[in-house]
C-alpha positions, 0 to 999 in steps of 0.5 A, spaced: 497 148 266 503 148 267 506 143 272 513 145 277 519 139 276 518 137 283 509 135 281 513 133 276 517 127 280 511 126 284 506 124 279 512 119 277 513 116 284 506 117 285 504 112 278 510 108 280 508 106 286 500 105 284 503 101 278 509 097 281 512 099 275 514 105 270 515 104 263 522 109 261 523 109 253 530 110 251 534 115 248 540 116 247 546 110 245 550 113 253 548 103 255 550 101 248 550 095 247 545 093 252 540 099 251 539 102 243 535 108 242 529 106 243 528 100 248 524 100 253 525 099 260 521 097 266 522 100 272 521 098 279 521 100 285 527 098 290 530 098 297 537 096 295 540 096 290 548 093 288 553 094 282 552 092 277 544 094 277 541 098 271 537 103 275 533 109 272 534 116 277 533 124 276 536 129 277 533 137 275 537 143 272 534 149 272 526 147 269 529 140 267 527 133 270 531 129 266 530 120 268 537 117 267 538 110 266 546 107 268 549 101 271 550 102 278 558 102 281 559 103 287 555 104 293 554 107 300 548 107 305 546 113 302 549 114 295 551 111 289 555 112 283 552 110 277 556 110 270 552 109 262 556 102 259 557 106 253 561 112 256 568 112 258 567 117 265 563 116 271 556 121 271 559 127 275 555 126 282 554 123 289 546 119 287 543 121 293 538 114 295 531 118 294 533 120 288 532 113 285 525 111 281 528 103 280 532 099 279 531 097 270 530 092 266 530 092 258 522 089 257 521 091 249 527 093 243 527 098 238 520 101 236 
């Protein structure tokens, strides 16, 4: 059985609501030196985000759901801007608050 992007996001949100947290493995180096490839983060839902928070948010492009873990650098009423600590550029989208899964914090180093 194949699930579509919307079903995938709904399953993630249901799991987050049921358990109160999600654990995700970091892939890539955009958050070095704070998060390394292979680190595990705990994501907890939150209603308010501040500059400096590390968040997990999702984007949907074509047939892919991407979950991105980056740091909030700008906050407005309906969206935030984020950037990877190791990136020289700001993420190219305004992140709608509904696309944010929650705040992320490292719980385990490389597996």
